[in-house]
A tleap script that builds the chain and sets N, CA, C and O, in Angstrom:
source leaprc.protein.ff14SB
mol = sequence {
  NMET ALA LEU GLU VAL SER THR ARG VAL ALA
  LEU ASP HIE LEU GLU SER VAL PRO GLU LYS
  LEU ASN LEU LEU GLU ASP TYR LYS ASP ILE
  GLY ASP SER HIE CYS ARG ARG GLU MET ILE
  GLU GLU ARG TYR THR LYS TYR LYS GLU ILE
  VAL SER SER LEU GLN GLN GLN LEU GLU ASP
  SER LYS GLN ARG VAL GLN GLN PHE LYS ASP
  VAL LYS MET ASP ALA GLU THR SER ASP THR
  GLU VAL ALA ALA PRO SER SER SER TRP ARG
  THR GLN ASN SER PHE LEU SER SER SER LEU
  LEU SER ASP SER GLY SER LEU MET LYS LYS
  MET VAL PRO PHE ASP THR SER ALA THR LYS
  GLU ASP SER ILE ASN VAL ALA ILE SER GLU
  MET LYS LEU GLN ALA GLU ARG ARG LYS CGLU
}
set mol.1.N position { 110.619 -69.683 194.193 }
set mol.1.CA position { 111.301 -68.897 193.452 }
set mol.1.C position { 110.380 -67.667 193.172 }
set mol.1.O position { 110.619 -66.544 193.616 }
set mol.2.N position { 109.354 -67.970 192.430 }
set mol.2.CA position { 108.415 -66.988 191.883 }
set mol.2.C position { 107.632 -66.287 193.078 }
set mol.2.O position { 107.290 -65.105 193.055 }
set mol.3.N position { 107.388 -67.191 194.149 }
set mol.3.CA position { 106.775 -66.448 195.244 }
set mol.3.C position { 107.524 -65.554 195.907 }
set mol.3.O position { 107.008 -64.519 196.329 }
set mol.4.N position { 108.863 -65.836 196.091 }
set mol.4.CA position { 109.763 -65.048 196.507 }
set mol.4.C position { 109.852 -63.865 196.045 }
set mol.4.O position { 109.732 -62.892 196.790 }
set mol.5.N position { 110.083 -63.751 194.712 }
set mol.5.CA position { 110.070 -62.597 193.707 }
set mol.5.C position { 108.914 -61.646 194.009 }
set mol.5.O position { 109.110 -60.468 194.305 }
set mol.6.N position { 107.589 -62.250 193.916 }
set mol.6.CA position { 106.365 -61.586 194.107 }
set mol.6.C position { 106.284 -60.981 195.409 }
set mol.6.O position { 105.857 -59.834 195.542 }
set mol.7.N position { 106.655 -61.657 196.342 }
set mol.7.CA position { 106.705 -61.195 197.875 }
set mol.7.C position { 107.714 -59.793 197.990 }
set mol.7.O position { 107.416 -58.793 198.642 }
set mol.8.N position { 108.797 -59.950 197.307 }
set mol.8.CA position { 109.874 -59.071 197.237 }
set mol.8.C position { 109.311 -57.705 196.624 }
set mol.8.O position { 109.494 -56.621 197.178 }
set mol.9.N position { 108.732 -57.837 195.635 }
set mol.9.CA position { 108.006 -56.754 194.754 }
set mol.9.C position { 107.008 -56.304 195.564 }
set mol.9.O position { 106.908 -55.079 195.631 }
set mol.10.N position { 106.125 -57.058 196.293 }
set mol.10.CA position { 104.937 -56.466 197.033 }
set mol.10.C position { 105.650 -55.797 198.129 }
set mol.10.O position { 105.191 -54.687 198.400 }
set mol.11.N position { 106.697 -56.202 198.858 }
set mol.11.CA position { 107.399 -55.530 199.961 }
set mol.11.C position { 108.006 -54.121 199.504 }
set mol.11.O position { 107.867 -53.087 200.156 }
set mol.12.N position { 108.593 -54.209 198.475 }
set mol.12.CA position { 109.226 -53.083 197.882 }
set mol.12.C position { 107.931 -51.823 197.528 }
set mol.12.O position { 108.115 -50.619 197.709 }
set mol.13.N position { 106.962 -52.277 197.131 }
set mol.13.CA position { 105.793 -51.475 196.858 }
set mol.13.C position { 105.350 -50.879 198.016 }
set mol.13.O position { 105.158 -49.663 198.042 }
set mol.14.N position { 105.127 -51.706 199.155 }
set mol.14.CA position { 104.626 -51.214 200.325 }
set mol.14.C position { 105.525 -50.055 200.965 }
set mol.14.O position { 105.090 -48.993 201.411 }
set mol.15.N position { 106.794 -50.443 200.926 }
set mol.15.CA position { 107.886 -49.495 201.394 }
set mol.15.C position { 107.789 -48.283 200.832 }
set mol.15.O position { 107.952 -47.267 201.507 }
set mol.16.N position { 107.504 -48.246 199.485 }
set mol.16.CA position { 107.479 -46.862 198.594 }
set mol.16.C position { 106.232 -46.255 198.829 }
set mol.16.O position { 106.176 -45.090 198.436 }
set mol.17.N position { 105.178 -46.721 199.376 }
set mol.17.CA position { 103.878 -46.165 199.487 }
set mol.17.C position { 104.113 -44.826 200.362 }
set mol.17.O position { 103.779 -43.743 199.880 }
set mol.18.N position { 104.723 -44.908 201.728 }
set mol.18.CA position { 104.880 -43.744 202.453 }
set mol.18.C position { 105.429 -42.559 201.641 }
set mol.18.O position { 104.880 -41.459 201.577 }
set mol.19.N position { 106.539 -42.898 201.047 }
set mol.19.CA position { 107.174 -41.939 200.120 }
set mol.19.C position { 106.325 -41.397 198.989 }
set mol.19.O position { 106.469 -40.245 198.582 }
set mol.20.N position { 105.433 -42.249 198.484 }
set mol.20.CA position { 104.566 -41.738 197.559 }
set mol.20.C position { 103.477 -40.690 198.070 }
set mol.20.O position { 102.989 -39.787 197.391 }
set mol.21.N position { 103.217 -40.964 199.297 }
set mol.21.CA position { 102.116 -40.424 200.097 }
set mol.21.C position { 102.683 -39.046 200.559 }
set mol.21.O position { 101.965 -38.053 200.676 }
set mol.22.N position { 104.166 -39.057 200.841 }
set mol.22.CA position { 104.724 -37.621 201.196 }
set mol.22.C position { 104.550 -36.940 199.935 }
set mol.22.O position { 103.967 -35.856 199.938 }
set mol.23.N position { 105.028 -37.493 198.732 }
set mol.23.CA position { 105.034 -36.623 197.518 }
set mol.23.C position { 103.716 -36.167 197.188 }
set mol.23.O position { 103.644 -35.080 196.614 }
set mol.24.N position { 102.572 -36.845 197.462 }
set mol.24.CA position { 101.283 -36.451 197.107 }
set mol.24.C position { 100.817 -35.440 198.083 }
set mol.24.O position { 100.005 -34.603 197.689 }
set mol.25.N position { 101.271 -35.412 199.432 }
set mol.25.CA position { 101.013 -34.320 200.302 }
set mol.25.C position { 101.705 -33.207 199.882 }
set mol.25.O position { 101.109 -32.133 199.972 }
set mol.26.N position { 102.930 -33.216 199.404 }
set mol.26.CA position { 103.648 -32.066 198.980 }
set mol.26.C position { 103.143 -31.349 197.919 }
set mol.26.O position { 103.150 -30.118 197.936 }
set mol.27.N position { 102.591 -32.154 196.761 }
set mol.27.CA position { 101.943 -31.728 195.835 }
set mol.27.C position { 100.647 -30.896 196.047 }
set mol.27.O position { 100.389 -29.893 195.382 }
set mol.28.N position { 99.902 -31.367 196.972 }
set mol.28.CA position { 98.760 -30.764 197.514 }
set mol.28.C position { 99.013 -29.578 198.211 }
set mol.28.O position { 98.250 -28.624 198.054 }
set mol.29.N position { 100.165 -29.490 199.106 }
set mol.29.CA position { 100.668 -28.104 199.610 }
set mol.29.C position { 100.885 -27.281 198.497 }
set mol.29.O position { 100.198 -26.260 198.462 }
set mol.30.N position { 101.705 -27.484 197.540 }
set mol.30.CA position { 102.039 -26.594 196.495 }
set mol.30.C position { 100.655 -25.941 195.822 }
set mol.30.O position { 100.435 -24.742 195.653 }
set mol.31.N position { 99.856 -26.972 195.512 }
set mol.31.CA position { 98.572 -26.446 194.954 }
set mol.31.C position { 97.906 -25.491 195.782 }
set mol.31.O position { 97.444 -24.486 195.244 }
set mol.32.N position { 97.767 -25.697 197.278 }
set mol.32.CA position { 97.189 -24.846 198.164 }
set mol.32.C position { 98.005 -23.446 198.178 }
set mol.32.O position { 97.364 -22.396 198.137 }
set mol.33.N position { 99.365 -23.432 198.234 }
set mol.33.CA position { 100.044 -22.403 198.317 }
set mol.33.C position { 99.814 -21.585 196.944 }
set mol.33.O position { 99.762 -20.355 196.931 }
set mol.34.N position { 99.688 -22.334 195.861 }
set mol.34.CA position { 99.468 -21.460 194.547 }
set mol.34.C position { 98.293 -20.776 194.585 }
set mol.34.O position { 98.216 -19.640 194.117 }
set mol.35.N position { 97.111 -21.483 195.223 }
set mol.35.CA position { 95.901 -20.823 195.122 }
set mol.35.C position { 95.894 -19.491 196.285 }
set mol.35.O position { 95.234 -18.469 196.095 }
set mol.36.N position { 96.617 -19.685 197.309 }
set mol.36.CA position { 96.749 -18.557 198.350 }
set mol.36.C position { 97.484 -17.375 197.630 }
set mol.36.O position { 97.160 -16.190 197.713 }
set mol.37.N position { 98.527 -17.894 196.909 }
set mol.37.CA position { 99.394 -16.693 196.323 }
set mol.37.C position { 98.438 -16.061 195.082 }
set mol.37.O position { 98.708 -14.903 194.761 }
set mol.38.N position { 97.384 -16.707 194.391 }
set mol.38.CA position { 96.804 -15.931 193.454 }
set mol.38.C position { 95.791 -15.132 194.136 }
set mol.38.O position { 95.508 -14.062 193.596 }
set mol.39.N position { 95.112 -15.484 195.358 }
set mol.39.CA position { 94.379 -14.693 196.162 }
set mol.39.C position { 95.017 -13.457 196.600 }
set mol.39.O position { 94.502 -12.347 196.467 }
set mol.40.N position { 96.267 -13.706 197.179 }
set mol.40.CA position { 96.963 -12.427 197.736 }
set mol.40.C position { 97.325 -11.492 196.462 }
set mol.40.O position { 97.277 -10.272 196.616 }
set mol.41.N position { 97.623 -11.946 195.423 }
set mol.41.CA position { 97.855 -11.161 194.259 }
set mol.41.C position { 96.790 -10.282 193.799 }
set mol.41.O position { 96.984 -9.125 193.427 }
set mol.42.N position { 95.404 -10.992 193.840 }
set mol.42.CA position { 94.313 -10.156 193.400 }
set mol.42.C position { 94.080 -9.235 194.532 }
set mol.42.O position { 93.834 -8.059 194.263 }
set mol.43.N position { 94.121 -9.583 195.647 }
set mol.43.CA position { 93.766 -8.474 196.727 }
set mol.43.C position { 94.842 -7.345 196.615 }
set mol.43.O position { 94.433 -6.196 196.781 }
set mol.44.N position { 96.234 -7.543 196.339 }
set mol.44.CA position { 97.200 -6.699 196.007 }
set mol.44.C position { 96.910 -5.600 194.910 }
set mol.44.O position { 97.107 -4.387 194.990 }
set mol.45.N position { 96.381 -6.350 193.844 }
set mol.45.CA position { 96.075 -5.610 192.685 }
set mol.45.C position { 94.805 -4.542 193.082 }
set mol.45.O position { 94.897 -3.334 192.862 }
set mol.46.N position { 93.863 -5.040 193.568 }
set mol.46.CA position { 92.746 -4.258 194.124 }
set mol.46.C position { 93.082 -3.135 195.133 }
set mol.46.O position { 92.492 -2.055 195.173 }
set mol.47.N position { 94.172 -3.538 196.004 }
set mol.47.CA position { 94.760 -2.474 196.981 }
set mol.47.C position { 95.464 -1.434 196.094 }
set mol.47.O position { 95.207 -0.247 196.296 }
set mol.48.N position { 96.217 -1.735 195.257 }
set mol.48.CA position { 96.901 -0.669 194.352 }
set mol.48.C position { 95.911 0.196 193.614 }
set mol.48.O position { 96.086 1.412 193.541 }
set mol.49.N position { 94.890 -0.397 193.073 }
set mol.49.CA position { 93.985 0.563 192.433 }
set mol.49.C position { 93.268 1.417 193.288 }
set mol.49.O position { 92.851 2.517 192.926 }
set mol.50.N position { 93.102 0.913 194.486 }
set mol.50.CA position { 92.381 1.873 195.660 }
set mol.50.C position { 93.296 2.905 195.912 }
set mol.50.O position { 92.908 4.064 195.762 }
set mol.51.N position { 94.363 2.696 196.245 }
set mol.51.CA position { 95.481 3.630 196.543 }
set mol.51.C position { 95.593 4.574 195.486 }
set mol.51.O position { 95.487 5.773 195.743 }
set mol.52.N position { 95.843 4.080 194.052 }
set mol.52.CA position { 96.002 4.951 193.063 }
set mol.52.C position { 94.726 5.893 193.006 }
set mol.52.O position { 94.828 7.102 192.798 }
set mol.53.N position { 93.697 5.342 193.177 }
set mol.53.CA position { 92.421 6.307 193.048 }
set mol.53.C position { 92.219 7.300 194.134 }
set mol.53.O position { 91.647 8.369 193.919 }
set mol.54.N position { 92.762 6.903 195.496 }
set mol.54.CA position { 92.705 7.842 196.441 }
set mol.54.C position { 93.841 9.041 196.310 }
set mol.54.O position { 93.747 10.178 196.773 }
set mol.55.N position { 94.836 8.535 195.624 }
set mol.55.CA position { 95.865 9.600 195.377 }
set mol.55.C position { 95.474 10.457 194.372 }
set mol.55.O position { 95.720 11.659 194.477 }
set mol.56.N position { 94.900 10.011 193.415 }
set mol.56.CA position { 94.228 10.774 192.141 }
set mol.56.C position { 93.383 11.719 192.825 }
set mol.56.O position { 93.462 12.889 192.450 }
set mol.57.N position { 92.404 11.361 193.977 }
set mol.57.CA position { 91.365 12.271 194.306 }
set mol.57.C position { 92.206 13.297 195.305 }
set mol.57.O position { 91.835 14.459 195.473 }
set mol.58.N position { 93.223 12.813 195.863 }
set mol.58.CA position { 94.010 13.909 196.744 }
set mol.58.C position { 94.505 15.042 195.929 }
set mol.58.O position { 94.350 16.214 196.272 }
set mol.59.N position { 95.193 14.614 194.681 }
set mol.59.CA position { 95.652 15.547 193.838 }
set mol.59.C position { 94.647 16.447 193.183 }
set mol.59.O position { 94.898 17.615 192.890 }
set mol.60.N position { 93.339 15.769 192.938 }
set mol.60.CA position { 92.437 16.708 192.397 }
set mol.60.C position { 91.924 17.615 193.504 }
set mol.60.O position { 91.592 18.766 193.222 }
set mol.61.N position { 91.850 17.204 194.624 }
set mol.61.CA position { 91.402 18.079 195.827 }
set mol.61.C position { 92.437 19.303 196.079 }
set mol.61.O position { 92.149 20.475 196.319 }
set mol.62.N position { 93.542 18.793 195.977 }
set mol.62.CA position { 94.742 19.868 196.220 }
set mol.62.C position { 94.724 20.780 195.091 }
set mol.62.O position { 94.977 21.940 195.415 }
set mol.63.N position { 94.491 20.583 193.828 }
set mol.63.CA position { 94.095 21.387 192.587 }
set mol.63.C position { 93.097 22.233 192.964 }
set mol.63.O position { 93.337 23.436 192.852 }
set mol.64.N position { 91.947 21.868 193.419 }
set mol.64.CA position { 90.705 22.632 193.640 }
set mol.64.C position { 91.007 23.684 194.650 }
set mol.64.O position { 90.599 24.840 194.532 }
set mol.65.N position { 91.799 23.221 195.739 }
set mol.65.CA position { 91.724 24.282 196.741 }
set mol.65.C position { 92.919 25.293 196.247 }
set mol.65.O position { 92.838 26.461 196.625 }
set mol.66.N position { 93.962 24.924 195.467 }
set mol.66.CA position { 94.771 26.025 194.896 }
set mol.66.C position { 93.926 26.980 194.089 }
set mol.66.O position { 93.955 28.200 194.247 }
set mol.67.N position { 93.091 26.275 193.121 }
set mol.67.CA position { 92.352 27.149 192.358 }
set mol.67.C position { 91.349 28.049 193.225 }
set mol.67.O position { 91.163 29.219 192.891 }
set mol.68.N position { 90.866 27.638 194.059 }
set mol.68.CA position { 90.043 28.489 195.019 }
set mol.68.C position { 90.892 29.634 195.612 }
set mol.68.O position { 90.552 30.816 195.664 }
set mol.69.N position { 91.939 29.150 196.008 }
set mol.69.CA position { 92.864 30.205 196.760 }
set mol.69.C position { 93.295 31.275 195.523 }
set mol.69.O position { 93.321 32.489 195.720 }
set mol.70.N position { 93.543 30.814 194.550 }
set mol.70.CA position { 93.878 31.647 193.400 }
set mol.70.C position { 92.884 32.860 193.048 }
set mol.70.O position { 93.151 34.045 192.849 }
set mol.71.N position { 91.562 32.136 193.035 }
set mol.71.CA position { 90.385 33.024 192.784 }
set mol.71.C position { 90.012 33.790 193.887 }
set mol.71.O position { 89.547 34.900 193.629 }
set mol.72.N position { 90.097 33.495 194.930 }
set mol.72.CA position { 90.099 34.288 196.159 }
set mol.72.C position { 90.861 35.410 196.181 }
set mol.72.O position { 90.454 36.555 196.375 }
set mol.73.N position { 92.143 35.004 195.948 }
set mol.73.CA position { 93.272 35.978 195.818 }
set mol.73.C position { 92.967 36.948 194.999 }
set mol.73.O position { 93.006 38.125 195.359 }
set mol.74.N position { 92.556 36.495 193.543 }
set mol.74.CA position { 92.249 37.497 192.598 }
set mol.74.C position { 90.953 38.474 193.109 }
set mol.74.O position { 90.958 39.704 193.064 }
set mol.75.N position { 90.072 37.796 193.502 }
set mol.75.CA position { 88.881 38.649 193.953 }
set mol.75.C position { 89.143 39.695 195.121 }
set mol.75.O position { 88.489 40.732 195.234 }
set mol.76.N position { 90.163 39.318 195.972 }
set mol.76.CA position { 90.681 40.302 196.996 }
set mol.76.C position { 91.526 41.366 196.401 }
set mol.76.O position { 91.437 42.542 196.757 }
set mol.77.N position { 92.340 40.946 195.499 }
set mol.77.CA position { 93.012 41.966 194.641 }
set mol.77.C position { 92.232 42.992 193.926 }
set mol.77.O position { 92.493 44.195 193.936 }
set mol.78.N position { 91.114 42.346 193.216 }
set mol.78.CA position { 90.338 43.211 192.440 }
set mol.78.C position { 89.462 44.038 193.396 }
set mol.78.O position { 89.030 45.115 192.987 }
set mol.79.N position { 89.158 43.605 194.672 }
set mol.79.CA position { 88.292 44.312 195.610 }
set mol.79.C position { 89.323 45.659 196.111 }
set mol.79.O position { 88.986 46.833 196.264 }
set mol.80.N position { 90.442 45.143 196.267 }
set mol.80.CA position { 91.436 46.159 196.724 }
set mol.80.C position { 91.618 47.409 195.518 }
set mol.80.O position { 91.553 48.614 195.758 }
set mol.81.N position { 91.818 46.895 194.413 }
set mol.81.CA position { 91.906 47.915 193.318 }
set mol.81.C position { 90.590 48.521 193.075 }
set mol.81.O position { 90.665 49.634 192.555 }
set mol.82.N position { 89.441 48.102 193.305 }
set mol.82.CA position { 88.140 48.838 193.150 }
set mol.82.C position { 88.010 49.859 194.459 }
set mol.82.O position { 87.622 51.025 194.382 }
set mol.83.N position { 88.367 49.257 195.531 }
set mol.83.CA position { 88.359 50.068 196.828 }
set mol.83.C position { 89.050 51.343 196.707 }
set mol.83.O position { 88.533 52.434 196.946 }
set mol.84.N position { 90.258 51.147 196.318 }
set mol.84.CA position { 91.166 52.330 196.249 }
set mol.84.C position { 90.629 53.536 195.364 }
set mol.84.O position { 90.521 54.651 195.872 }
set mol.85.N position { 90.322 53.324 194.147 }
set mol.85.CA position { 89.574 54.402 193.331 }
set mol.85.C position { 88.290 54.856 193.916 }
set mol.85.O position { 87.993 56.046 193.813 }
set mol.86.N position { 87.568 54.098 194.468 }
set mol.86.CA position { 86.311 54.485 195.106 }
set mol.86.C position { 86.528 55.415 196.345 }
set mol.86.O position { 85.746 56.337 196.575 }
set mol.87.N position { 87.538 55.168 197.084 }
set mol.87.CA position { 87.753 56.186 198.251 }
set mol.87.C position { 88.211 57.487 197.736 }
set mol.87.O position { 87.820 58.545 198.228 }
set mol.88.N position { 89.163 57.409 196.598 }
set mol.88.CA position { 89.633 58.606 196.091 }
set mol.88.C position { 88.359 59.356 195.495 }
set mol.88.O position { 88.216 60.562 195.698 }
set mol.89.N position { 87.607 58.754 194.890 }
set mol.89.CA position { 86.295 59.188 194.269 }
set mol.89.C position { 85.339 59.914 195.240 }
set mol.89.O position { 84.681 60.928 195.010 }
set mol.90.N position { 85.401 59.163 196.408 }
set mol.90.CA position { 84.515 59.654 197.467 }
set mol.90.C position { 85.123 60.880 198.051 }
set mol.90.O position { 84.404 61.805 198.428 }
set mol.91.N position { 86.410 60.922 198.140 }
set mol.91.CA position { 87.148 62.297 198.670 }
set mol.91.C position { 86.885 63.169 197.635 }
set mol.91.O position { 86.496 64.267 198.034 }
set mol.92.N position { 86.975 63.034 196.326 }
set mol.92.CA position { 86.822 64.160 195.287 }
set mol.92.C position { 85.107 64.538 195.423 }
set mol.92.O position { 84.749 65.702 195.240 }
set mol.93.N position { 84.300 63.671 195.689 }
set mol.93.CA position { 83.039 63.881 195.519 }
set mol.93.C position { 82.581 64.692 196.913 }
set mol.93.O position { 81.745 65.588 196.795 }
set mol.94.N position { 83.044 64.426 198.024 }
set mol.94.CA position { 82.953 65.140 199.184 }
set mol.94.C position { 83.550 66.405 199.098 }
set mol.94.O position { 82.951 67.318 199.667 }
set mol.95.N position { 84.799 66.713 198.401 }
set mol.95.CA position { 85.407 67.900 198.319 }
set mol.95.C position { 84.346 68.745 197.174 }
set mol.95.O position { 84.090 69.919 197.443 }
set mol.96.N position { 83.849 68.239 196.128 }
set mol.96.CA position { 83.091 68.903 195.219 }
set mol.96.C position { 81.773 69.326 196.060 }
set mol.96.O position { 81.384 70.488 195.942 }
set mol.97.N position { 81.124 68.505 196.838 }
set mol.97.CA position { 79.949 68.683 197.389 }
set mol.97.C position { 79.918 69.649 198.538 }
set mol.97.O position { 78.967 70.386 198.798 }
set mol.98.N position { 81.093 69.572 199.226 }
set mol.98.CA position { 81.220 70.553 200.268 }
set mol.98.C position { 81.596 72.013 199.766 }
set mol.98.O position { 81.125 72.988 200.351 }
set mol.99.N position { 82.388 72.147 198.754 }
set mol.99.CA position { 82.870 73.434 198.374 }
set mol.99.C position { 81.965 74.113 197.355 }
set mol.99.O position { 81.650 75.300 197.430 }
set mol.100.N position { 81.555 73.249 196.367 }
set mol.100.CA position { 80.844 73.933 195.221 }
set mol.100.C position { 79.325 73.947 195.540 }
set mol.100.O position { 78.594 74.884 195.218 }
set mol.101.N position { 78.896 72.812 196.211 }
set mol.101.CA position { 77.344 72.696 196.334 }
set mol.101.C position { 76.984 72.943 197.807 }
set mol.101.O position { 76.006 72.377 198.297 }
set mol.102.N position { 77.670 73.686 198.444 }
set mol.102.CA position { 77.310 73.782 199.948 }
set mol.102.C position { 76.001 74.633 199.940 }
set mol.102.O position { 75.266 74.399 200.899 }
set mol.103.N position { 75.609 75.470 199.152 }
set mol.103.CA position { 74.604 76.303 199.411 }
set mol.103.C position { 73.349 75.780 198.695 }
set mol.103.O position { 72.253 76.338 198.743 }
set mol.104.N position { 73.626 74.644 198.022 }
set mol.104.CA position { 72.315 74.116 197.188 }
set mol.104.C position { 72.037 72.669 197.772 }
set mol.104.O position { 72.579 71.645 197.356 }
set mol.105.N position { 71.118 72.739 198.791 }
set mol.105.CA position { 70.786 71.584 199.281 }
set mol.105.C position { 69.917 70.500 198.447 }
set mol.105.O position { 69.857 69.338 198.848 }
set mol.106.N position { 69.340 70.860 197.438 }
set mol.106.CA position { 68.588 70.119 196.689 }
set mol.106.C position { 69.350 69.423 195.777 }
set mol.106.O position { 68.925 68.362 195.321 }
set mol.107.N position { 70.351 69.844 195.467 }
set mol.107.CA position { 71.380 69.020 194.402 }
set mol.107.C position { 72.019 68.085 195.153 }
set mol.107.O position { 72.289 67.069 194.513 }
set mol.108.N position { 72.392 68.080 196.430 }
set mol.108.CA position { 72.975 67.206 197.325 }
set mol.108.C position { 72.122 65.860 197.528 }
set mol.108.O position { 72.639 64.745 197.591 }
set mol.109.N position { 70.735 66.120 197.623 }
set mol.109.CA position { 69.871 64.938 197.721 }
set mol.109.C position { 69.990 64.214 196.474 }
set mol.109.O position { 70.012 62.992 196.620 }
set mol.110.N position { 70.076 64.659 195.233 }
set mol.110.CA position { 70.196 63.925 194.134 }
set mol.110.C position { 71.419 63.051 193.853 }
set mol.110.O position { 71.456 62.043 193.148 }
set mol.111.N position { 72.400 63.618 194.526 }
set mol.111.CA position { 73.597 62.683 194.446 }
set mol.111.C position { 73.495 61.311 195.006 }
set mol.111.O position { 72.990 61.136 196.115 }
set mol.112.N position { 73.991 60.249 194.227 }
set mol.112.CA position { 74.091 58.853 194.721 }
set mol.112.C position { 75.361 58.623 195.255 }
set mol.112.O position { 76.325 59.020 194.601 }
set mol.113.N position { 75.552 58.027 196.375 }
set mol.113.CA position { 77.121 57.612 196.843 }
set mol.113.C position { 77.362 56.306 196.035 }
set mol.113.O position { 76.503 55.590 195.521 }
set mol.114.N position { 78.640 56.157 196.033 }
set mol.114.CA position { 79.211 54.790 195.477 }
set mol.114.C position { 78.986 53.784 196.380 }
set mol.114.O position { 79.207 53.931 197.582 }
set mol.115.N position { 78.476 52.562 195.795 }
set mol.115.CA position { 78.133 51.256 196.472 }
set mol.115.C position { 79.224 50.336 196.291 }
set mol.115.O position { 79.360 49.716 195.236 }
set mol.116.N position { 80.097 50.201 197.379 }
set mol.116.CA position { 81.234 49.253 197.173 }
set mol.116.C position { 80.689 47.804 197.468 }
set mol.116.O position { 81.281 46.829 197.007 }
set mol.117.N position { 79.614 47.677 198.201 }
set mol.117.CA position { 79.234 46.256 198.471 }
set mol.117.C position { 78.681 45.650 197.126 }
set mol.117.O position { 78.662 44.428 196.978 }
set mol.118.N position { 78.243 46.483 196.170 }
set mol.118.CA position { 77.798 45.991 194.896 }
set mol.118.C position { 78.841 45.761 194.103 }
set mol.118.O position { 78.691 44.875 193.261 }
set mol.119.N position { 80.031 46.417 194.154 }
set mol.119.CA position { 81.153 45.984 193.463 }
set mol.119.C position { 81.885 44.811 193.958 }
set mol.119.O position { 82.503 44.042 193.222 }
set mol.120.N position { 81.795 44.706 195.207 }
set mol.120.CA position { 82.470 43.411 195.769 }
set mol.120.C position { 81.664 42.151 195.377 }
set mol.120.O position { 82.257 41.120 195.059 }
set mol.121.N position { 80.235 42.233 195.399 }
set mol.121.CA position { 79.554 41.160 195.011 }
set mol.121.C position { 79.860 40.925 193.311 }
set mol.121.O position { 80.135 39.816 192.855 }
set mol.122.N position { 79.785 41.852 192.687 }
set mol.122.CA position { 80.075 41.668 191.210 }
set mol.122.C position { 81.429 40.796 190.999 }
set mol.122.O position { 81.458 39.887 190.169 }
set mol.123.N position { 82.628 41.157 191.864 }
set mol.123.CA position { 83.818 40.695 191.804 }
set mol.123.C position { 83.630 39.096 192.075 }
set mol.123.O position { 84.199 38.203 191.448 }
set mol.124.N position { 82.750 38.942 193.097 }
set mol.124.CA position { 82.779 37.509 193.671 }
set mol.124.C position { 82.068 36.575 192.491 }
set mol.124.O position { 82.401 35.444 192.138 }
set mol.125.N position { 81.054 37.352 192.026 }
set mol.125.CA position { 80.312 36.552 190.757 }
set mol.125.C position { 81.265 36.252 189.742 }
set mol.125.O position { 81.328 35.127 189.246 }
set mol.126.N position { 82.024 37.209 189.396 }
set mol.126.CA position { 82.973 37.008 188.327 }
set mol.126.C position { 83.827 35.822 188.590 }
set mol.126.O position { 84.019 34.949 187.744 }
set mol.127.N position { 84.368 35.814 189.861 }
set mol.127.CA position { 85.194 34.717 190.329 }
set mol.127.C position { 84.604 33.402 190.158 }
set mol.127.O position { 85.193 32.462 189.623 }
set mol.128.N position { 83.266 33.353 190.689 }
set mol.128.CA position { 82.585 32.063 190.672 }
set mol.128.C position { 82.317 31.818 189.171 }
set mol.128.O position { 82.521 30.660 188.807 }
set mol.129.N position { 81.956 32.569 188.366 }
set mol.129.CA position { 81.755 32.265 186.962 }
set mol.129.C position { 83.099 31.682 186.335 }
set mol.129.O position { 83.073 30.756 185.525 }
set mol.130.N position { 84.090 32.194 186.697 }
set mol.130.CA position { 85.361 31.777 186.180 }
set mol.130.C position { 85.819 30.210 186.572 }
set mol.130.O position { 86.336 29.392 185.812 }
set mol.131.N position { 85.474 30.038 187.984 }
set mol.131.CA position { 85.668 28.709 188.480 }
set mol.131.C position { 84.537 27.647 187.657 }
set mol.131.O position { 84.865 26.509 187.320 }
set mol.132.N position { 83.629 28.030 187.488 }
set mol.132.CA position { 82.555 27.212 186.644 }
set mol.132.C position { 83.024 26.836 185.263 }
set mol.132.O position { 82.957 25.709 184.772 }
set mol.133.N position { 83.553 28.027 184.645 }
set mol.133.CA position { 84.097 27.731 183.302 }
set mol.133.C position { 85.308 26.735 183.369 }
set mol.133.O position { 85.425 25.790 182.589 }
set mol.134.N position { 86.084 26.992 184.241 }
set mol.134.CA position { 87.217 26.045 184.276 }
set mol.134.C position { 86.947 24.756 184.435 }
set mol.134.O position { 87.543 23.911 183.767 }
set mol.135.N position { 85.888 24.391 185.461 }
set mol.135.CA position { 85.342 23.088 185.665 }
set mol.135.C position { 84.907 22.471 184.356 }
set mol.135.O position { 85.358 21.394 183.965 }
set mol.136.N position { 83.984 23.212 183.669 }
set mol.136.CA position { 83.419 22.629 182.523 }
set mol.136.C position { 84.537 22.448 181.383 }
set mol.136.O position { 84.474 21.598 180.495 }
set mol.137.N position { 85.459 23.284 181.532 }
set mol.137.CA position { 86.669 22.826 180.408 }
set mol.137.C position { 87.367 21.589 180.651 }
set mol.137.O position { 87.757 20.819 179.773 }
set mol.138.N position { 87.531 21.410 182.184 }
set mol.138.CA position { 88.067 20.173 182.489 }
set mol.138.C position { 87.314 18.910 182.245 }
set mol.138.O position { 87.873 17.857 181.936 }
set mol.139.N position { 85.987 19.053 182.397 }
set mol.139.CA position { 85.023 17.951 181.973 }
set mol.139.C position { 85.118 17.545 180.468 }
set mol.139.O position { 84.924 16.373 180.148 }
set mol.140.N position { 85.405 18.477 179.564 }
set mol.140.CA position { 85.503 18.335 178.108 }
set mol.140.C position { 86.805 17.736 177.935 }
set mol.140.O position { 87.218 17.473 176.806 }
savepdb mol mol.pdb
quit
């Protein structure tokens, strides 16, 4: 009777071993999938950081382009404002020189014409200085 009972226990144990092996394999699979999940989550986090950084760079670039356009527009506007008075000044200057000073050649040689290129360079230098100042303010 004792032999029969121990045989039955041994047989039950052998029959349960494949079930226990399946449970062990399932546990290993769960552990592997958990490791893969952690690795994927780490990659996803890095990806999100990279995308966020690229989006910030894009926004910064857009702002710089817009600021450059604004400065360029301001420079062109100031060039136009400077050019308009200079052309009227030239007209007045030529009127004065032709009507009042026509007989005096020596005085004509002493007159210096208005230099619009210097004014244009000055307005560009002012625009560049403003851009540098804005960049320094942003850094602070």
